[in-house]
C-alpha atoms as an extended CHARMM CRD file, in Angstrom:
* protein
*
       200  EXT
         1         1  MET       CA            -81.9190000000      -12.4930000000      127.6470000000  PROA      1               0.0000000000
         2         2  THR       CA            -82.5350000000      -11.2000000000      131.1790000000  PROA      2               0.0000000000
         3         3  ALA       CA            -84.8040000000       -8.3570000000      132.2350000000  PROA      3               0.0000000000
         4         4  ILE       CA            -81.7740000000       -6.2700000000      133.2480000000  PROA      4               0.0000000000
         5         5  LYS       CA            -80.2370000000       -6.6270000000      129.7850000000  PROA      5               0.0000000000
         6         6  VAL       CA            -83.5100000000       -5.6370000000      128.1390000000  PROA      6               0.0000000000
         7         7  CYS       CA            -83.7670000000       -2.5410000000      130.3330000000  PROA      7               0.0000000000
         8         8  LEU       CA            -80.1750000000       -1.6420000000      129.4100000000  PROA      8               0.0000000000
         9         9  LEU       CA            -81.0400000000       -2.0550000000      125.7250000000  PROA      9               0.0000000000
        10        10  TRP       CA            -83.9980000000        0.2890000000      126.1840000000  PROA      10              0.0000000000
        11        11  LEU       CA            -81.7120000000        2.8460000000      127.8510000000  PROA      11              0.0000000000
        12        12  VAL       CA            -79.1930000000        2.5650000000      124.9980000000  PROA      12              0.0000000000
        13        13  TRP       CA            -82.0010000000        2.9300000000      122.4460000000  PROA      13              0.0000000000
        14        14  CYS       CA            -83.2810000000        6.0600000000      124.1890000000  PROA      14              0.0000000000
        15        15  ALA       CA            -79.7750000000        7.5470000000      124.4050000000  PROA      15              0.0000000000
        16        16  VAL       CA            -78.9340000000        6.9010000000      120.7340000000  PROA      16              0.0000000000
        17        17  HSD       CA            -82.3390000000        8.1090000000      119.5860000000  PROA      17              0.0000000000
        18        18  SER       CA            -81.9690000000       11.3270000000      121.6030000000  PROA      18              0.0000000000
        19        19  LEU       CA            -78.3970000000       11.9730000000      120.4180000000  PROA      19              0.0000000000
        20        20  LEU       CA            -79.4500000000       11.7060000000      116.7830000000  PROA      20              0.0000000000
        21        21  ILE       CA            -81.8540000000       14.6320000000      117.1470000000  PROA      21              0.0000000000
        22        22  THR       CA            -79.5850000000       16.9960000000      119.0750000000  PROA      22              0.0000000000
        23        23  VAL       CA            -78.7580000000       20.4000000000      117.6170000000  PROA      23              0.0000000000
        24        24  ARG       CA            -75.1220000000       19.3640000000      117.1310000000  PROA      24              0.0000000000
        25        25  ALA       CA            -76.0670000000       16.2190000000      115.1910000000  PROA      25              0.0000000000
        26        26  GLN       CA            -78.4050000000       18.1500000000      112.9290000000  PROA      26              0.0000000000
        27        27  GLN       CA            -75.8110000000       20.8700000000      112.3500000000  PROA      27              0.0000000000
        28        28  TRP       CA            -73.2770000000       18.2140000000      111.3330000000  PROA      28              0.0000000000
        29        29  ILE       CA            -75.7500000000       16.7230000000      108.8560000000  PROA      29              0.0000000000
        30        30  ALA       CA            -76.5880000000       20.1870000000      107.5030000000  PROA      30              0.0000000000
        31        31  GLU       CA            -72.8750000000       20.8250000000      106.8790000000  PROA      31              0.0000000000
        32        32  LYS       CA            -72.6540000000       17.5610000000      104.9360000000  PROA      32              0.0000000000
        33        33  GLY       CA            -75.6240000000       18.6370000000      102.8240000000  PROA      33              0.0000000000
        34        34  GLY       CA            -76.7740000000       16.8360000000       99.6900000000  PROA      34              0.0000000000
        35        35  MET       CA            -78.0150000000       13.2740000000      100.0780000000  PROA      35              0.0000000000
        36        36  TRP       CA            -76.7980000000       13.1660000000      103.6820000000  PROA      36              0.0000000000
        37        37  GLN       CA            -79.2700000000       15.8500000000      104.6030000000  PROA      37              0.0000000000
        38        38  GLY       CA            -81.9150000000       14.4140000000      102.3120000000  PROA      38              0.0000000000
        39        39  PHE       CA            -81.7860000000       10.9100000000      103.7770000000  PROA      39              0.0000000000
        40        40  TYR       CA            -81.1160000000       11.8390000000      107.4030000000  PROA      40              0.0000000000
        41        41  ARG       CA            -84.6960000000       12.2060000000      108.6390000000  PROA      41              0.0000000000
        42        42  LEU       CA            -86.0430000000        9.2490000000      106.6390000000  PROA      42              0.0000000000
        43        43  GLY       CA            -83.1820000000        7.0320000000      107.8290000000  PROA      43              0.0000000000
        44        44  TYR       CA            -83.7390000000        8.1830000000      111.3860000000  PROA      44              0.0000000000
        45        45  VAL       CA            -87.4360000000        7.2810000000      111.2490000000  PROA      45              0.0000000000
        46        46  CYS       CA            -86.7050000000        3.8610000000      109.6900000000  PROA      46              0.0000000000
        47        47  PHE       CA            -83.9990000000        3.0720000000      112.2480000000  PROA      47              0.0000000000
        48        48  ALA       CA            -86.2080000000        4.1480000000      115.1440000000  PROA      48              0.0000000000
        49        49  THR       CA            -89.1700000000        2.1030000000      113.9150000000  PROA      49              0.0000000000
        50        50  VAL       CA            -87.2840000000       -1.1350000000      113.1930000000  PROA      50              0.0000000000
        51        51  SER       CA            -85.2000000000       -1.0080000000      116.3770000000  PROA      51              0.0000000000
        52        52  LEU       CA            -88.3010000000       -0.1970000000      118.4370000000  PROA      52              0.0000000000
        53        53  LEU       CA            -90.1630000000       -3.2130000000      117.0550000000  PROA      53              0.0000000000
        54        54  LEU       CA            -87.1760000000       -5.4670000000      117.8000000000  PROA      54              0.0000000000
        55        55  LEU       CA            -87.0160000000       -4.1990000000      121.3670000000  PROA      55              0.0000000000
        56        56  PHE       CA            -90.7310000000       -4.7400000000      121.8740000000  PROA      56              0.0000000000
        57        57  GLY       CA            -90.2830000000       -8.2900000000      120.5610000000  PROA      57              0.0000000000
        58        58  CYS       CA            -87.4190000000       -8.9940000000      122.9840000000  PROA      58              0.0000000000
        59        59  THR       CA            -89.4250000000       -7.5660000000      125.8600000000  PROA      59              0.0000000000
        60        60  ALA       CA            -92.5510000000       -9.5830000000      125.0510000000  PROA      60              0.0000000000
        61        61  SER       CA            -90.5280000000      -12.8300000000      124.9500000000  PROA      61              0.0000000000
        62        62  LEU       CA            -89.4730000000      -12.5400000000      128.6070000000  PROA      62              0.0000000000
        63        63  PRO       CA            -91.4720000000      -13.9510000000      131.5340000000  PROA      63              0.0000000000
        64        64  GLN       CA            -93.2890000000      -11.1870000000      133.3870000000  PROA      64              0.0000000000
        65        65  HSD       CA            -95.6090000000      -10.8480000000      136.3650000000  PROA      65              0.0000000000
        66        66  ARG       CA            -98.8820000000       -8.9930000000      135.9610000000  PROA      66              0.0000000000
        67        67  ILE       CA            -99.4840000000       -6.0460000000      138.2990000000  PROA      67              0.0000000000
        68        68  PRO       CA           -103.1330000000       -5.8700000000      139.3810000000  PROA      68              0.0000000000
        69        69  LEU       CA           -104.8430000000       -2.4860000000      139.1330000000  PROA      69              0.0000000000
        70        70  PRO       CA           -107.4800000000       -1.0690000000      141.4890000000  PROA      70              0.0000000000
        71        71  PRO       CA           -111.0980000000       -1.0860000000      140.2170000000  PROA      71              0.0000000000
        72        72  TRP       CA           -110.8320000000        2.4620000000      138.9100000000  PROA      72              0.0000000000
        73        73  GLY       CA           -107.5420000000        1.7510000000      137.0800000000  PROA      73              0.0000000000
        74        74  THR       CA           -109.2190000000        0.5310000000      133.8980000000  PROA      74              0.0000000000
        75        75  GLY       CA           -111.2610000000        3.7210000000      133.6850000000  PROA      75              0.0000000000
        76        76  VAL       CA           -108.1260000000        5.8410000000      133.9750000000  PROA      76              0.0000000000
        77        77  GLN       CA           -106.4560000000        3.8090000000      131.2160000000  PROA      77              0.0000000000
        78        78  VAL       CA           -109.4390000000        4.3170000000      128.9130000000  PROA      78              0.0000000000
        79        79  VAL       CA           -109.3320000000        8.0800000000      129.5030000000  PROA      79              0.0000000000
        80        80  LEU       CA           -105.5900000000        8.1350000000      128.7700000000  PROA      80              0.0000000000
        81        81  LEU       CA           -106.0290000000        6.1390000000      125.5510000000  PROA      81              0.0000000000
        82        82  VAL       CA           -108.8240000000        8.4290000000      124.3430000000  PROA      82              0.0000000000
        83        83  TYR       CA           -106.7050000000       11.4760000000      125.1840000000  PROA      83              0.0000000000
        84        84  ALA       CA           -103.7020000000        9.9870000000      123.3480000000  PROA      84              0.0000000000
        85        85  GLY       CA           -105.8100000000        9.1730000000      120.2960000000  PROA      85              0.0000000000
        86        86  MET       CA           -107.2150000000       12.7040000000      120.1470000000  PROA      86              0.0000000000
        87        87  LEU       CA           -103.7440000000       14.2340000000      120.3250000000  PROA      87              0.0000000000
        88        88  PHE       CA           -102.2470000000       11.9020000000      117.7150000000  PROA      88              0.0000000000
        89        89  ILE       CA           -105.0700000000       12.5770000000      115.2590000000  PROA      89              0.0000000000
        90        90  SER       CA           -105.1460000000       16.3370000000      115.8180000000  PROA      90              0.0000000000
        91        91  GLY       CA           -101.3440000000       16.4640000000      115.6630000000  PROA      91              0.0000000000
        92        92  ALA       CA           -101.3700000000       14.6200000000      112.3280000000  PROA      92              0.0000000000
        93        93  LYS       CA           -103.6950000000       17.3190000000      110.9940000000  PROA      93              0.0000000000
        94        94  ALA       CA           -101.4590000000       20.1390000000      112.2430000000  PROA      94              0.0000000000
        95        95  TYR       CA            -98.0640000000       18.8070000000      111.1250000000  PROA      95              0.0000000000
        96        96  ASP       CA            -96.7090000000       18.2040000000      107.6280000000  PROA      96              0.0000000000
        97        97  LEU       CA            -96.4180000000       14.4080000000      107.7760000000  PROA      97              0.0000000000
        98        98  GLN       CA            -94.1730000000       14.1720000000      104.7050000000  PROA      98              0.0000000000
        99        99  THR       CA            -91.6390000000       16.4380000000      106.4030000000  PROA      99              0.0000000000
       100       100  PHE       CA            -91.9940000000       14.6020000000      109.7210000000  PROA      100             0.0000000000
       101       101  LEU       CA            -91.3050000000       11.2300000000      108.0680000000  PROA      101             0.0000000000
       102       102  GLY       CA            -88.4270000000       12.6370000000      106.0080000000  PROA      102             0.0000000000
       103       103  LEU       CA            -90.0630000000       11.9680000000      102.6430000000  PROA      103             0.0000000000
       104       104  ARG       CA            -90.1040000000       15.6080000000      101.5470000000  PROA      104             0.0000000000
       105       105  GLN       CA            -86.4060000000       16.0430000000      102.3530000000  PROA      105             0.0000000000
       106       106  TRP       CA            -85.6090000000       12.8670000000      100.3990000000  PROA      106             0.0000000000
       107       107  TYR       CA            -87.5900000000       14.0140000000       97.3600000000  PROA      107             0.0000000000
       108       108  ASP       CA            -85.9390000000       17.4510000000       97.4630000000  PROA      108             0.0000000000
       109       109  ALA       CA            -82.4410000000       15.9470000000       97.6880000000  PROA      109             0.0000000000
       110       110  ARG       CA            -83.0630000000       13.5930000000       94.7650000000  PROA      110             0.0000000000
       111       111  ALA       CA            -84.4010000000       16.4690000000       92.6840000000  PROA      111             0.0000000000
       112       112  GLY       CA            -81.4670000000       18.7080000000       93.6110000000  PROA      112             0.0000000000
       113       113  ARG       CA            -83.7390000000       21.1900000000       95.3710000000  PROA      113             0.0000000000
       114       114  THR       CA            -82.9180000000       23.0430000000       98.5590000000  PROA      114             0.0000000000
       115       115  GLY       CA            -85.6630000000       22.2270000000      101.0130000000  PROA      115             0.0000000000
       116       116  GLN       CA            -87.3970000000       24.9730000000      102.9380000000  PROA      116             0.0000000000
       117       117  PRO       CA            -86.8450000000       24.9460000000      106.7180000000  PROA      117             0.0000000000
       118       118  PRO       CA            -89.8930000000       23.8440000000      108.7190000000  PROA      118             0.0000000000
       119       119  SER       CA            -92.2170000000       26.7320000000      109.4620000000  PROA      119             0.0000000000
       120       120  PHE       CA            -93.3420000000       27.7180000000      112.9380000000  PROA      120             0.0000000000
       121       121  LEU       CA            -96.8610000000       26.3140000000      113.2770000000  PROA      121             0.0000000000
       122       122  LYS       CA            -99.5420000000       27.5680000000      115.6720000000  PROA      122             0.0000000000
       123       123  THR       CA           -102.6580000000       26.1070000000      114.0820000000  PROA      123             0.0000000000
       124       124  GLY       CA           -105.1330000000       23.4520000000      115.2080000000  PROA      124             0.0000000000
       125       125  VAL       CA           -104.1510000000       21.5850000000      118.3500000000  PROA      125             0.0000000000
       126       126  LEU       CA           -100.9200000000       23.6210000000      118.4970000000  PROA      126             0.0000000000
       127       127  GLN       CA           -103.0390000000       26.4990000000      119.7750000000  PROA      127             0.0000000000
       128       128  HSD       CA           -103.6390000000       24.4680000000      122.9500000000  PROA      128             0.0000000000
       129       129  VAL       CA           -100.4720000000       22.3940000000      123.5100000000  PROA      129             0.0000000000
       130       130  ARG       CA            -96.9600000000       22.8470000000      122.1150000000  PROA      130             0.0000000000
       131       131  HSD       CA            -96.0780000000       19.1480000000      121.8340000000  PROA      131             0.0000000000
       132       132  PRO       CA            -99.2470000000       17.1100000000      121.2430000000  PROA      132             0.0000000000
       133       133  TRP       CA            -97.4510000000       13.9400000000      120.1270000000  PROA      133             0.0000000000
       134       134  TYR       CA            -95.1050000000       13.8830000000      123.1110000000  PROA      134             0.0000000000
       135       135  SER       CA            -98.0780000000       14.4260000000      125.4040000000  PROA      135             0.0000000000
       136       136  GLY       CA           -100.0260000000       11.7050000000      123.6010000000  PROA      136             0.0000000000
       137       137  ALA       CA            -97.0550000000        9.3240000000      123.7720000000  PROA      137             0.0000000000
       138       138  MET       CA            -96.8750000000        9.5990000000      127.5570000000  PROA      138             0.0000000000
       139       139  ALA       CA           -100.6210000000        9.0660000000      127.8680000000  PROA      139             0.0000000000
       140       140  LEU       CA           -100.3430000000        6.0230000000      125.5860000000  PROA      140             0.0000000000
       141       141  LEU       CA            -97.5090000000        4.5620000000      127.6620000000  PROA      141             0.0000000000
       142       142  TRP       CA            -99.6280000000        4.5620000000      130.8010000000  PROA      142             0.0000000000
       143       143  GLY       CA           -102.9570000000        3.8830000000      129.1210000000  PROA      143             0.0000000000
       144       144  VAL       CA           -102.0150000000        0.5960000000      127.4520000000  PROA      144             0.0000000000
       145       145  PRO       CA           -103.5010000000       -2.2660000000      129.5220000000  PROA      145             0.0000000000
       146       146  GLY       CA           -101.5650000000       -5.2730000000      130.8090000000  PROA      146             0.0000000000
       147       147  LEU       CA            -99.1260000000       -3.6480000000      133.2350000000  PROA      147             0.0000000000
       148       148  THR       CA            -96.3130000000       -5.9990000000      134.3340000000  PROA      148             0.0000000000
       149       149  ASP       CA            -93.2370000000       -5.6990000000      136.5420000000  PROA      149             0.0000000000
       150       150  LEU       CA            -90.8740000000       -5.4160000000      133.5660000000  PROA      150             0.0000000000
       151       151  GLY       CA            -93.3860000000       -3.3050000000      131.6710000000  PROA      151             0.0000000000
       152       152  LEU       CA            -93.4930000000       -0.8360000000      134.5610000000  PROA      152             0.0000000000
       153       153  LEU       CA            -89.7180000000       -0.3370000000      134.4040000000  PROA      153             0.0000000000
       154       154  ILE       CA            -89.8120000000        0.1680000000      130.6510000000  PROA      154             0.0000000000
       155       155  ARG       CA            -92.7000000000        2.6340000000      130.8960000000  PROA      155             0.0000000000
       156       156  VAL       CA            -90.7070000000        4.6550000000      133.4170000000  PROA      156             0.0000000000
       157       157  ILE       CA            -87.6530000000        4.6010000000      131.1100000000  PROA      157             0.0000000000
       158       158  LEU       CA            -89.7050000000        5.6540000000      128.0800000000  PROA      158             0.0000000000
       159       159  THR       CA            -91.4740000000        8.3890000000      130.0340000000  PROA      159             0.0000000000
       160       160  GLY       CA            -88.0750000000        9.8290000000      130.9240000000  PROA      160             0.0000000000
       161       161  TYR       CA            -87.0160000000        9.5160000000      127.2920000000  PROA      161             0.0000000000
       162       162  VAL       CA            -90.1110000000       11.3920000000      126.0710000000  PROA      162             0.0000000000
       163       163  LEU       CA            -89.5240000000       14.1780000000      128.5990000000  PROA      163             0.0000000000
       164       164  ILE       CA            -85.8750000000       14.5090000000      127.5240000000  PROA      164             0.0000000000
       165       165  GLY       CA            -86.9780000000       14.5220000000      123.8810000000  PROA      165             0.0000000000
       166       166  THR       CA            -89.4640000000       17.2780000000      124.6550000000  PROA      166             0.0000000000
       167       167  PHE       CA            -86.8100000000       19.5030000000      126.2030000000  PROA      167             0.0000000000
       168       168  LEU       CA            -84.3900000000       18.8230000000      123.3210000000  PROA      168             0.0000000000
       169       169  GLU       CA            -87.1200000000       19.8360000000      120.8880000000  PROA      169             0.0000000000
       170       170  GLU       CA            -87.8340000000       22.9530000000      122.9570000000  PROA      170             0.0000000000
       171       171  ARG       CA            -84.1650000000       23.9230000000      122.7740000000  PROA      171             0.0000000000
       172       172  LYS       CA            -84.1140000000       23.5730000000      118.9920000000  PROA      172             0.0000000000
       173       173  LEU       CA            -87.2930000000       25.6060000000      118.5780000000  PROA      173             0.0000000000
       174       174  HSD       CA            -85.9700000000       28.3900000000      120.8120000000  PROA      174             0.0000000000
       175       175  LEU       CA            -82.7740000000       28.5350000000      118.7350000000  PROA      175             0.0000000000
       176       176  LYS       CA            -84.6870000000       28.5640000000      115.4390000000  PROA      176             0.0000000000
       177       177  HSD       CA            -87.4930000000       30.9690000000      116.2560000000  PROA      177             0.0000000000
       178       178  GLY       CA            -86.1710000000       33.0750000000      119.1240000000  PROA      178             0.0000000000
       179       179  ALA       CA            -88.5230000000       35.6820000000      120.5830000000  PROA      179             0.0000000000
       180       180  ALA       CA            -91.5140000000       34.4280000000      118.5790000000  PROA      180             0.0000000000
       181       181  TYR       CA            -91.2570000000       31.0230000000      120.2170000000  PROA      181             0.0000000000
       182       182  GLN       CA            -90.7140000000       32.5260000000      123.6550000000  PROA      182             0.0000000000
       183       183  ALA       CA            -93.9580000000       34.4660000000      123.2680000000  PROA      183             0.0000000000
       184       184  TYR       CA            -95.7080000000       31.2900000000      122.1000000000  PROA      184             0.0000000000
       185       185  CYS       CA            -94.4570000000       29.4440000000      125.2020000000  PROA      185             0.0000000000
       186       186  LYS       CA            -96.0860000000       32.0630000000      127.4170000000  PROA      186             0.0000000000
       187       187  GLU       CA            -99.4320000000       31.5160000000      125.7020000000  PROA      187             0.0000000000
       188       188  VAL       CA            -99.5010000000       27.7340000000      125.1550000000  PROA      188             0.0000000000
       189       189  PRO       CA            -98.6470000000       24.9550000000      127.6760000000  PROA      189             0.0000000000
       190       190  MET       CA            -95.8830000000       22.4980000000      126.7850000000  PROA      190             0.0000000000
       191       191  LEU       CA            -97.5460000000       19.1200000000      127.3880000000  PROA      191             0.0000000000
       192       192  ILE       CA           -100.9090000000       19.4540000000      129.1450000000  PROA      192             0.0000000000
       193       193  PRO       CA           -103.5370000000       21.6370000000      127.4110000000  PROA      193             0.0000000000
       194       194  TRP       CA           -104.9770000000       22.8650000000      130.6990000000  PROA      194             0.0000000000
       195       195  ARG       CA           -105.7760000000       26.3540000000      129.4240000000  PROA      195             0.0000000000
       196       196  ILE       CA           -108.6920000000       25.1020000000      127.3340000000  PROA      196             0.0000000000
       197       197  PHE       CA           -110.5860000000       24.8180000000      130.6240000000  PROA      197             0.0000000000
       198       198  GLN       CA           -110.0470000000       28.4680000000      131.5000000000  PROA      198             0.0000000000
       199       199  LYS       CA           -112.9960000000       30.7800000000      131.1270000000  PROA      199             0.0000000000
       200       200  LYS       CA           -112.5310000000       33.3820000000      128.4430000000  PROA      200             0.0000000000
């Protein structure tokens, strides 16, 4: 498999992954109801994980040329990895992981219960940044050592994918929570928690 084909596969993966979380796709699943709605999120997470691992495997099998970094590059990568780790951990504390993984929806569907819609959270790290995991994902992409020519292209593709995913998520949250979310957006940055450095 050539580098061009792998990049195309990454683009297809990003497109399919983004389409599956659009408002229209989720509305269609909600209309189906029952086990469709119960399995949707869990199936989505499983598909994303397995397909992502396969793509990483294909990418790693191709010959690549290492891109040398300047002396300060390693320090920047360490800072990005620490930042990503902090956001992933703090985000895991703020979110309901069972709902995020789709387990709660699956349990509710099997038990014949109607699941409660996700609540609007503003606790923990969400007081400082609206999308900690998206922010952490971008930091992780550029903080991982071993930058190569093919790896650079894929990091650019995935950065674009994360940004698109962020705006799709923003659209859904605006539709769900209306004025309350608009007010939250005025108080809390989307991806970079720069306001924590402001003097109170």
